[in-house]
PLY file of the C-alpha trace (Angstrom):
ply
format ascii 1.0
element vertex 110
property float x
property float y
property float z
element edge 109
property int vertex1
property int vertex2
end_header
-7.37 -15.99 4.05
-5.38 -14.73 1.07
-2.67 -12.22 1.93
-1.24 -9.65 -0.47
1.43 -7.00 -0.74
0.28 -3.82 -2.42
2.83 -1.63 -4.14
2.19 2.09 -4.47
4.58 4.84 -5.53
4.10 8.38 -4.20
5.64 11.76 -4.85
7.54 12.15 -1.57
8.44 10.59 1.75
5.97 12.98 3.43
3.13 11.76 1.21
4.22 8.18 1.94
3.99 8.84 5.68
0.55 10.44 5.34
-0.85 7.52 3.36
0.84 4.97 5.61
-0.66 6.55 8.72
-4.13 6.71 7.12
-3.98 3.02 6.12
-2.92 1.93 9.60
-5.47 4.15 11.35
-8.22 2.66 9.18
-6.95 -0.85 10.14
-6.87 -1.90 6.48
-3.12 -2.62 6.51
-1.10 -4.56 9.06
2.22 -2.98 8.08
3.45 -0.40 5.59
7.11 -0.19 4.63
8.40 3.00 3.03
11.36 2.94 0.66
12.53 6.46 -0.13
14.78 7.35 -3.04
13.03 5.31 -5.72
13.71 6.53 -9.25
10.86 5.74 -11.64
10.93 5.96 -15.44
7.66 5.73 -17.36
5.53 6.85 -20.27
3.00 9.59 -19.49
0.81 11.25 -22.10
3.10 10.27 -24.95
6.34 11.43 -23.34
9.06 9.52 -21.55
9.20 10.83 -17.96
11.12 10.16 -14.76
10.56 11.08 -11.13
12.08 10.64 -7.71
9.49 8.86 -5.61
8.93 6.83 -2.47
7.56 3.30 -2.59
4.95 1.95 -0.19
4.87 -1.80 0.38
1.55 -2.48 2.09
0.85 -5.83 3.75
-2.82 -6.76 4.03
-5.42 -9.31 2.97
-7.07 -9.62 -0.42
-10.41 -8.80 1.23
-9.04 -5.37 2.22
-7.80 -4.37 -1.25
-10.76 -2.13 -2.07
-10.49 -0.42 1.33
-6.75 0.14 0.83
-7.36 1.57 -2.64
-10.06 3.92 -1.28
-7.74 5.26 1.45
-4.86 5.71 -0.99
-7.05 7.61 -3.44
-8.25 9.94 -0.66
-4.66 11.04 0.08
-2.69 10.52 -3.15
-1.51 13.44 -5.27
-1.27 11.59 -8.61
-4.00 11.57 -11.23
-3.39 7.85 -11.85
-1.61 6.30 -8.87
0.05 2.90 -9.03
-1.89 0.48 -6.79
-0.83 -3.10 -7.53
-1.61 -6.14 -5.38
0.67 -9.18 -5.49
-0.33 -12.39 -3.70
1.92 -13.67 -0.95
2.38 -17.29 -1.97
4.51 -18.37 1.00
5.50 -16.78 4.29
6.28 -17.48 7.94
2.94 -18.73 9.38
3.07 -16.64 12.60
3.58 -13.52 10.46
0.58 -14.38 8.29
-1.53 -15.00 11.40
-0.50 -11.64 12.85
-1.22 -9.90 9.54
-4.72 -11.39 9.24
-5.53 -10.56 12.86
-4.29 -6.96 12.45
-6.79 -6.19 9.66
-9.67 -8.29 10.92
-13.12 -6.77 11.35
-12.83 -7.44 15.08
-9.65 -5.35 15.37
-11.09 -2.63 13.13
-14.18 -2.35 15.33
-16.50 -3.35 12.48
0 1
1 2
2 3
3 4
4 5
5 6
6 7
7 8
8 9
9 10
10 11
11 12
12 13
13 14
14 15
15 16
16 17
17 18
18 19
19 20
20 21
21 22
22 23
23 24
24 25
25 26
26 27
27 28
28 29
29 30
30 31
31 32
32 33
33 34
34 35
35 36
36 37
37 38
38 39
39 40
40 41
41 42
42 43
43 44
44 45
45 46
46 47
47 48
48 49
49 50
50 51
51 52
52 53
53 54
54 55
55 56
56 57
57 58
58 59
59 60
60 61
61 62
62 63
63 64
64 65
65 66
66 67
67 68
68 69
69 70
70 71
71 72
72 73
73 74
74 75
75 76
76 77
77 78
78 79
79 80
80 81
81 82
82 83
83 84
84 85
85 86
86 87
87 88
88 89
89 90
90 91
91 92
92 93
93 94
94 95
95 96
96 97
97 98
98 99
99 100
100 101
101 102
102 103
103 104
104 105
105 106
106 107
107 108
108 109
């Protein structure tokens, strides 16, 4: 089973907590780490912008990406949120086993 980390920036630590809780409640993420105090610089509608944000690092499986995206979009305040999946190419096997079990259909009651 392919595992991924999904990166998503949000407008505040409160929004990060809301989305994190929703992802975990839906059993589509095994773990969500929140890094507050992220400073982002970017182009938006032809202008150079910057914002103080929080970063979510979501650990899940590739099969759950669409579910994670759906939950994020239900709770996210941005018009075009960053939702980027990066494959985990190597990791501690017991951690990967735990991660896969945590988001399995059996655990989610599906």
